[in-house]
N, C-alpha and C positions, 0 to 999 in steps of 0.2 A: 504494500500500500504506500509506504512512505517513499520508496524508491521511485514509483510511478508519479507520486505527487511532486517530488523534487524535480524530476525531469520535465514534467508539465509546466512547472513554474519557470524553469530555465527557458523553455520555449516561449511562454507568455511574455515575460519581461523582455526577452530578446526581440520579439516582434514589435513590442511597444517602443523599443529603443531604435531599432534599425529603420523601420518604415518612416516615422516622422523625420528622422535625419535625412533620409533620401528625398522625401517630399519637399522639405524646406531648402536643403542645400543643393539638390540636383534639379528638381522639377520647378523650383521657385515658388512653392506654395507659401502663403502666409500662415501664421499660427492658427487663425480661424479656419482657413481652408483645410489645413491638416486635421483639425478637430472634426470637421464635417466628414472628411475622408475616412476617419477612424470610427465614425458614429455607427455604421452598419455592424462593425465588429463588436462594439460594446453592446448594442441592442440585442444582437443575436446571442451573445454570451449570456446576457441577463435572462432572456426569454428561455433559453435552453436550461439554464441553471434552476429556474423556478418551476417550469412546467414538465420537466422530464424525470423528476425523481420518482414518480409513481409508475413509470414504465417498467421498473424492475419486477413488478408483480406479474408482468406478461412476458418479458424477455429477460434473460439472465443478465446480471450486472456486467459480467465480463464481456458479453456480446455487445452491450451498449457502449462500454468503454472502447472496445475495438472499433465499433462503427464510428464513434466520435473521432478516433485517431485517424481513421481512413479519410474522413471528411476534412480534417486538418491537412493531411498530406495532399489531397486533391486540390484544396484551395490554395495551398502554397505553390504547387506546380503551375496553376493558372496564374497566380500572382507573378511568378517568374516570367511568364510569357508576356505579361502586361507591363513589365518594368521597362519603361522608356522615359526619356526626358519630357516628352509631351503627353504623358499619361494623364487622363482626366479622372475626376471624382466618380463619374458614371461608370467608367471602366473598372474602377477599383471596388465598386459596390458589391458585385456578385461574389468575387473571391473572398472579400473580407467578411461577407455574411456567412459563407460556407465555413470559413475558418472559425469564426466566432461561435457558430452553432455547434460545431464539433468540439471546441474547447469547453463550452458550457456543458455539453453532454458528458464529457469526460470528467470534469471537475465535480459535477453534481453526484455522479456515481462514486467516485473515489472518496470524496469526503464522507458520504453516507456509509459506504462500506467500511471505512476506517473507524469511524466513531461507533458504528453498530457492532464492531467486533470486540469491544471491551465491555466489562461490567459497568453498570451505572455509577458505581462508586469511584471508578477510575476514569470517568468521562472527562473530568476537568484536566487531569494529567495528559490524557490522550489528545485533547484539544490543544494543550500547550505544546506538545511535541509536534503536532501537525503544523501549527503556526511557525514553529522554529524551522521545520523542514521547508516550508514555503519560503521563509526568509533566506535559508541556505540556497534554495533554487534561484531566488532573485539575485543573490550575490554572484553565484557562478554564471548566471546568464549574462550579467553585465560584464564580468571579467572575460569570459571566453568569447562570446559573440562580439562584444565591443572591440576587443583586441583584434579579432579576425577581420572585422569590417574596416578598421583603420589600416591594418596591414595591407589588405587588398587594395584599398584606395591609394595609399602611398606607392605601393608597388606598381599599380596601373599608371599613375602619373609619371613615375620615373621611367617606366618602359616606354610610355608615349613620348617623353622628352628625348630619350636616347634614340628612338626611331624617327624623330622629326627630320624633315629634309629642308625646312625653310630657314634654318639657322645653321651657323657654323658649328664645327665640333667643339671649339673652345666655348662658345655660348651654351651649348648643351651641357658641357661639363660644369659650367658656372651655375646653370639652373639646377642640376642634380645636387650640387653642394648646398645651394640655398634651400632646396626642398628638404634635404636631410637635416638641416639645422632648424627648419621651421617647427615650432611647437605644435601648431594646429592650423590646418588649411582646409578643413572638411565642411565649413559653412560658407555661405555666400559672402558674408561680411569679411571673414578672414581671407577668403580667396581674393576678394577685391583689394583688400589692403596689401596682400602679397603681390598682386599683379601690378599695382600702381608703382611699385619699386623697380619694375623691369622695363626694358626697352620695348618699343612698339612691336618689333619682330618677335621678341620673346612672349609678349602678351598674346599675340595672334596665335602662336603655337599652343600656349597653355590654355587658352579659352576653350578649344575643342578637346584638349587632353583631359581637362578637369571633368567635362561632361561624360566622356567615354569612361574614365576611371570610376566615376560615381556610379554609373549604370552597371558596370562590370562588378564593382564591389557589392552593390546591392543584390545582384543576381547570385553572386557567390555566397552571400550571407543567407539568402533565402534557401539556397540548396543545402547549406549547412544545417539550417533549421529542419529541412526535410530529413536529414540524417538523424537528427534528434527524434523526430516523429517515428522514423523506422525503428530506432532503439526502444522507444516507448511502446510501439506495437509488439516488439519482441518480448519485453518484460511483462506486458499485459497477459501473456499466456500463463503466468504464474498466479494470476488472480483466481479466486474460487469461481466456479462456473454457475453456482446457484446462490440463493439467499444465504447471507452470513448469519449464523446463529450468534446470539449475544455472548455465549460462552466460548466461541471459537476465537483463537488468537493466531 
């Protein structure tokens, strides 16, 4: 139970971190537009969490969890295909809804299965351990996926600079050194601040390089999250197939 919960939280926070960064730094969304784009995900998660808990009386909890995991994976793969600089809120609505519903279905079952597997006298302790596991998942999600996203972005920018043909070799080397020394260039504001320090030729090269690197980094991050979903599907086979008796641990 706790292993699946932690992995799910890694996935959840990672998506919440990666997608807004891409929408604002790559696609040029405002904070409000980013919130609107994330709204289908939040609504679908809420609806699934509230209205699917009773489904376990008809379908086994494990089957429901696995169905939710599959929905998350399908939604992620669709989201990868939709990841472009000119992506619209309408294009994001369907995959975000599918991902959100899948996540809500998974979390509703995992939480209920976890807390129903302990005696009533231990419910407070179990709830505390569950919350701690979620926080652990949040921490790992930020560390692992955040690091991967930035590494992919910086790597893509440097590869794009080294492969540029509009500037000399010396200028490309200068750009690479400047990028390696830059503390942060993953937002539009810091990108613009960085670009204003360069020559017109260098700015022209990096303008397209930044866009390409952002899209590639986002797609790579979403595929990494798909691997997390695959791992979650694998570990879900260890869940009980039927109702969990209160005395079972």
